[in-house]
Each structure stands twice: as structure tokens, then as C-alpha cells.
N, C-alpha and C positions, 0 to 999 in steps of 0.2 A: 059477749064481752067477758074477759076473764074476771073471776070473782076477787074481792080483795084478799081473801085467804090465799088464792093461787098465786096473786102477785107477791104476798108476803113470803110465801115458800119459795119462790123462784129468787126473790131478793136474798134470802138466807143461803141458798145454795150457791149463788155467784158470789156471796161474801167468803164462803168457804173455799170456793175455787180459787179466788184470788189469794186467799192466805196460803194454800198449798202452792201456787205458783211462785208465791213471793218467797218461801222458804228455799226454793230450789234456786231462784234467781240470786237470792242473798248468799247462799252457800257457796256457788259457783262464781262469785266475784270477790276478788279481781283475777284469780287464777284460773277459771274455767272448769268445764267438766272434768270428771275423773275419767282417765283412760286406762283400759285394760287391753290385753292382746286382742280380744274381739274388736274393741273399739278402733284400734288401730287398721284391723283388716277391713272395717267398714270405711274408714278414711281412705284407705289405699284403693278400694274398688270404687269408691265416688269419683276420687280424682281420675282414675283409669277410665271411667264411664264418661266423665266430662270431656276427657281427650278424644273421645270416639273409639277406644280400645276395648269396650265392653268391661264387664265386670270382671276385675283381676285382683288376685291376693297380693299381700306383701311381697311374697316370693317370687311373684311374676306369673304364676299359673293361674287357670280360671278359678273363680270363686265358686264354690259348691257346697261347702260345709254350711254355710249360712244362707238364710233367703234373702231375697234381692232388693226388697223394698226400701230399707233404710238407707243403703248406698245409693239407690236412685233418688231418693228424696235429698240426700246431701249433695248430690250432683246436680240437682235442679238448683239448689242454692248457689253453686259455683257458678252456673249458667247465669244467674241473676246477679252475678257480681259480689254476692254475699260470702264471706269467708266461712268454710264448712264448719268450724268450731263455734262460730257465732250463730249461724243457722241452726246447729245441733242443740245450743243451749236454749235458743227460742223454742224449739220443738219439745225439749225436755220441760221447760217451764209450763208450756200449754198441756202437755201430756199429763203432768201431776195435776194440774188445775182440772182437765177434763175428767180425770179418774174420780176426783173428790165430787164433782158435780153430778156425774153418771151414777155413783154409788149412793149419794143422797137421793136422787131421783128414784131409783130402784127401791130403795128402803122405805120412801114415804108411800109408794104404791104398795109394796107388799104389807106394809103395816096399816095402811090407810089412815096414818096419822103423819102430818108434815112435820110435826116436832121431831119424831123419831128419824125422819130422812135428813133434818137439819143437823140433828146430833151426830148420825153416821158421817155426813159429809164432814163436819167439823173435826171429829175424831180421826177420821182418815187423813185430812188435811195435815195434821200435826204427827201422824204415825211415823215412826222413823222408817219403817221399811219401805213406804211410798217414796217420800222425798230423797231417802238416800240412794235407792236404786234410780229414780229419775236424775239425780245429780250426776251419773255417769253417762257417758256416751254408749248406751246399751238399747237394744230393741225392746225390752221388757215393758217400760212405761208406755209407750206408743202402742204396742200390742195389746196391752190390758185395757187402755182407753178404746180401742177399736172393738174388742171383745165385748166391753160392757155396752158400748152403742149397739152392737149386734144383738146381744140380749134384750135391750129395750124394745129394738125394732121388732122382734119376734113377739114379744108381749103385746105390742101394739097391733099385730097382725099384719106387719108390713114385711112379708117374708122375701120380697124381692130386694128391698133395701138391706134386710138382713143378710141376704146371701152375698150382696156386694161387699158388706163389711166383713163377712166371714172370709171372703175371697182375699181382701187386703190384709186381714189378721194372718192368714196362711202365707202371704207374700212378705210379712213382717217377721214371722216366726213359723218354723216348720210345725211347732206344737199347736198352730192354728187350726190343725186338723181335728182337734178335740172340740172346737166350737162348732165345725161342720158337723161332727158326729152328734153333738148335743142339739143342734137345730133340727137335724133329721128325726132323731127320737123324739123330740117335743112334738113335731108335727105329725109324726106317725101316730103317737099315744092320742092324738086327737083325730085320728083316722082320715087325715088330711094327705092321702097317699099321692096324689098327682103333685102337690105343693112339696111333699117331702123329696119326691124323685127330682123335680126341677131345682130345688134348692142344693139338693147334694150335687147335681152337675154344674150348676152356675158357679157355686162357692168353691169348688175343688179344681175346675177348669183350669184357671190360671196357674195354680201351683203345679197342676199336671204337665203343663207346657214348660214350666221352669224346671221340672225335674227331668224331662224328655232332652231338655238342652243340656242338662248336666251329663245325662247319660252318653249323649253323643260326643261330648268333648273329653269326657274323662272315664267313661265306662262304668261309673257309679252314680246313683242318683243324688247322693248326700254326702259323698266323700268317703274315703277309707276311714274305718273305725277301728280302733284298737280294743282288745278284750277289756271288760270291766275291772276296775280297780277296787271296787266297794260292793260288799253284799247288799241283797235286797233289804235286809234287817237294818244294816247300817243306813242305807239310803232313806228307808222310812223313818227312822229316828232323826236323821239330819234334816229331812223336809218338815217333819212336824216342829221340831226344835226352831228350824229357819223361819217358820211362820209365827210361832208363838213368842219365843223368848224376847224378840226385840219389840214386840207389839205392846206389851204392857210396861210402862215407863217406870216400874218400880224394882228395886234389886231383891225380888223375891226368888226362892229357889225353883228352879225349872219344873219339878212335878206340881208345885203349888199354881203356877201359872197355866199349866196344862189343864189342870182340873178346872179352874175358874173359866178359862176361854172356852174349852170344849163344852163345860156345862151350860154356859150362855149360849153357845151356838146351838146346842141341841134343844134348848128351850125355845129358842127362835124358830127352829123347824118344827117343833112340836105345834107352835102357834100357826102355822101354816099347814098343819095336816090335813086339813079338809081339802085342801088344794093338791093337784098331782105335782111331782117334782117340776118346778120351773126351769127355764133355760139357764139361769144363773148356777142353780143347784147342779144341773147336768153337766155344765162346763166346768165348773170347778171340780167335781168328783171325776170326771174323765180327765181332766188336766193333771190333777194329782196322781191319778193312777198312772198315767202315761209317763210322767217325770220318773217315778220310781221304777217303773219297768225299763224305760229306755235306759236309765242311768245303771241298771242292773245287767243290762246285757251288751252296752257299749262302754268303751272307756270314755270317762268324763271326769271333770273335776268334782270335788265333794259338792253335794248339794248345799246351798246356802240361802241367805235371805233373797238373793235375786230370783231364784227360781221357785221360792216359795211365795211370792208377793201375791198372786192370785188368791191363794188360799188366806193370807193374811187380811185383805180387804174384805173377802166374803165372811171372815169370823166377825168382823166389825159390823157388817151387815146383819148378821145373824144376832148378835148381841142387842142390838138396837130393836130389832123386830119382837125379840123376847121382852125388852122392857115395855115395848107398847102394848103386848098382850099380857102383862102383869096382872093379877087379880086384885082389884081394890085401888082407890085413889091413893092410899097412904104407901102402898107398895110402888107405885108409878113414880111418885115424888121422891122416895128413897133412891130409886134407881137413877132418876134425873140427877139427884145430887152426886151420885158416884160417877155418873157420865160427866159431869162437871169437872169433878177432881181429876178424872182421866184425862180430859182435855187440858186442864190447867198445868197437871203434871208433865204431860207430853209437851206442851209448849215451853215449859222451863227447861226442860232437856234438850229440845230442839235449839233453844237459844244458846246453850252451851256448845252444841256441836257446830252450829252455823258460825259461831265466834272462831272455834277451832279450825275450820275448814277456810275461813276468810283469812286467816293467817298463814296456815301451812299448806292449804289446797286439800280438795277431795282426794281421798287415797288413790293412787294410780301415777301414771307416767307424767302427769302434768303438775304434780305436787311441787313443793319447794325444794325437796330433795333433788328431784330429777331436773328441775330447772337450774340447779347449781351444778350439773354434772360437767365435770371437765372434759369427759370424753364426747359428749354431744356437743359442747362448743367447739371442739377441735374438729369434728365432723363437718359442722356448718361452716367453720372457717376455711378449711382446706378439704373439700369433698374428695374421697380417695377414688382410685380407679376401679373399674368393674372387672370380673365380678367381686361381689362383696359377700362374705359370710359373717355370720354373728351367732352367739349362744343366746341373743335376744334380738331377733330380727325385727320385731315389731318397734322396739325402742329405737333401733339404729334408724329405721324407716322414718321416723318423726323427725330426725335431723337432715336425711337425705332425700326422702320422698321419691326414691327409685327402688327397683326390686332389691332385696336383701335375702339370702338364703340362710336357712339355718344349718348350724354345724352339725357334723354326723353324731347319730344316737349310738349309745352302747347297748341299749335295751329298750324295751317298749316303755312308754311313760307311765303307764299304770301297772306294769308288772316287771319288777326288776330281774325275775328268773328267766324271763323270755329275752335272749341276747339277740341283737341284730348286728349285721356287719355293714354299717353304712359308711365306715372308714375307708375301705378299699374303693367304693364309688366316689368318695372325695378325693382321694389321691389321684385316681384316674382322672377325674374332672380337672384337676390342676395340670395334668400332661396336657390337656387340650386348651387351656387358657391360663396360661402363666405369665406373670404371677397374679395371685389373686390378694384381696384384702381380707385379713380376719379382724373383726371387732370383738373384743371380749369385755363384758361389764361384769364386774366382781360382785355387784348387788344383786345379779340376775342367774346366779348359778342354778342349773337345772341338773338334778342328779342323773337323769336319763341320757345326758350328752357326753360324749367323749371329753374328758378333761383337756385342758388347754396343754397342760405337761405332756399328755399321752400324744396329742397331735404334734408336739414338737419332735418326737420320737419318730414319726413317719414322715414328716415333711419338714422343710427348711422354714423356718420363721425368722424374718428379718424385722427387727423392731423398728417401727416408724415413730411411735410415741408411747411413752409410759406414763399414765396419768393417775391421779389420786383414786379414781374409781374404775379404772378400766385400762385396755392396752389396745393399740392397733399395730398389726404386723402386716407385712407382705408375706404371703405364703407361696412357695414354690416347691416343686418335687426335689 
């Protein structure tokens, strides 16, 4: 039978998980999860899949730039009769709770002190990076939950379960391959060669099939990628700051936060120096390296709190392992007091942001600003004819829920010096399907796109509606 101490530990971890989920649930009520362009791509693919049309993008083409599991999970909700945004909100809440629980479990095992695990779980529950990321319709929080479960399964010796979880992580995000690599390395370091080979095959096979599907449909495994817009040094700096700046809930200068957090994490890892690097350490190290390398060779948005989430939670775990191994009772009591201050200050900050998001919405296309959009209201009331073009196709899709193409680019998104000639193709397309609908959002200007005034010099734009935040035109040759 479980010991009273084990029961108490599990109760503490469950309480922290409930707190993490509650923050996400409260922050996303009543206006829902935050939506970004990626979020809308997931929704579009889910609707397409539920209709039996396969994974398709907002623009109507095959979805290849993102892994397939989150859209498939949302499509399951649609099939069950649950609105996808409601299903996504439940998933986000459960993911945040699961991350808090799994991190606390790992910390208690690594430190061999349940109180350290309880502290890590509670601090992670109120850490801004975790619940802010989970409060958006993104794949990051579910991915991290799957990764932590995979780490725990590896440490338990359940390599088959770990392989299944790694496979799911890969299908949730392409960066799940770093969990596959971490598992293979960990098993190989223990000279479990056969298990390492089988783990590699089982965990990567589903992703391999998906990438083969992508290549057959589009000729590329993960979509066409533009040249990078940021250097490796800039990406490294952004990654570190994205992990650390929002983690400590005090308005300290960035360098001080860096020294404090990294120092605590190093102390934690020194406390585990007698052990070989565990799956969590390997996963976080490989994940961090992969994010920086990929962002430095492919065009991507600036690295932010979202991509840095795994490092953030790992730093929390490292800090509590360090506290558990502090020499002397006085030192451990002092660190416990600091942890309590960390928790209470984090909870106070969370309360402020939750109140803000409940009033104005989580940042994104579902916040109060976009809900008041006259352009979106007009699109819902009077859906235009196809084909539809927009400078923000993801936003237009939210109103129309049918394919919306992006207006032509003037240059690459991450390199203004690299000119592209999409405008001629756009004009030629109008010759084949005239007239088209052009939807222009003033608050969603993208510098890489051809300006609306420039479009008007090449094609005829007949105004359908001029609204406070946008315009709807019919475009013809």
C-alpha cells in the first residue's frame, strides 16, 4: 500500500496541477484562448479534417508546415459535437495542469525530497510562461506535457511507453525529434543498444510517415522555408531572455535575473553530478540547441516566451533540486522561504494578468479589439464571393471559415532586400477568376506584402465596404 508520505506528496502535486489549470481556465473566460496565425491554421486543418478533406491550410493547400496531432485532436472534438475552441480550452487547461504535476514528480524523484517536488510544482503552476503559453491555442503546452511524461517513462524503465509518448510529441511538434534523440542517447549511455534502436524506430516512424506524405503532396517535408531573419547570436540571446525574464516575477534588470536563475540551475545540476545526464537534461539541452540552430538557418519569427517554455520549466526544477541539496538545515529553510516568496509574488502577478485577460482577452485575434472589428462583422453578415484574398488571411478565415489566400508579397518576410514578384501571379490569377474579393485589415499591416495602394495601380479595385478597421473590395483586371 502507498505510504502516508507518498499520499501526501501526490495530494500536493494534484493541488498544484489544479492551480495551474485554474489560472488558464480563468484567464480564458469569457473571451476564450488567444489566437495567433498558427492557431487559425490549426483550426482550419481541424475543420477540413472533420469534413473528410484531410489536413488543409487556411489558404486551401495541404498543411505541411505544422505537425498533424493538434489539428487531429481538435477534429476529434468536432466529431464529438464539441466546438473546437471549447475543446481546445479544455486541452490547454489539462496541459498546464499536467506540466505542473509532471515537473513536480520529476523534481521529487531527482531530489529525493517530496517537498522540493511540491515547491517546483507550485512555482511552475504560477509561472507566467506556462499559463500564458497554455492560454493560447498553440501546440507548445501539450507538447511539453507529452515530453515530460516521456521523460518520466524513460526513468521508470518503460521504454516502450516512452517511445509511444515521444512519437506523439513528434506529431504534436516537429521539435519532438529532440525527445527522440534524448531517449536514444540515454538508453545508449546505459549500453542498452537494442532498446535504443527499437526506441528510435518506434518513436520516429509515425513522424516519418507524415513527412513522406508531405513530400508526396508538396515536394517538401516541412514546407518551403525562407532564409533566416536573425543571427545565431540574436537567437541565443532571445531564447535565454525568453526563458528567464518572465520567470522571476520581480522587476529586476535582465542580467541580475540571468545570474540568479542560471546560478540556481547550475547548483541543481551539481547536486545531481554523481548521476549521468538524465532524459530531462538531455531533452532540454537538445531542444534548446535545435531551436537556436533552426531559427538561424530558416526564416522564423523572433524567439520568444513560447519557444523558450521547456527551458523555463527545467530551470524551475533545477532551482528546487539545488535547494534540496543545500548544505545545512538553516540554508534549506532560507531557500524554502525564498521559494514561498517566489510563489506568492508570482501568484500576485498572475492575479493582475488574469483580471486583465478576463476583461480584454488573451492577446490575439479573439481579444476584445478583434471581437469589435467592423470588418469581421461585415464578413460574417455578408460573406463575399470566392476567391478571397487578404493581407491577414488567418483573421479573415475566422469570419468566413473557408479558404482565404494571402495577397502578394513584395519581398521575403525576413529579408527586405530579397525582392519577389508575386504581383504578376496575382494579376494573372484575376484573369482566370474575376472578380475576386480583397479584404484589407489596417491593424494587420505586413511590411513584406505589396501595399493596397500599389495593388490599385495594377488591378481595378471596386469598393464594397469601407470600415473603421479595414476595407472590402472587388478586384478585377
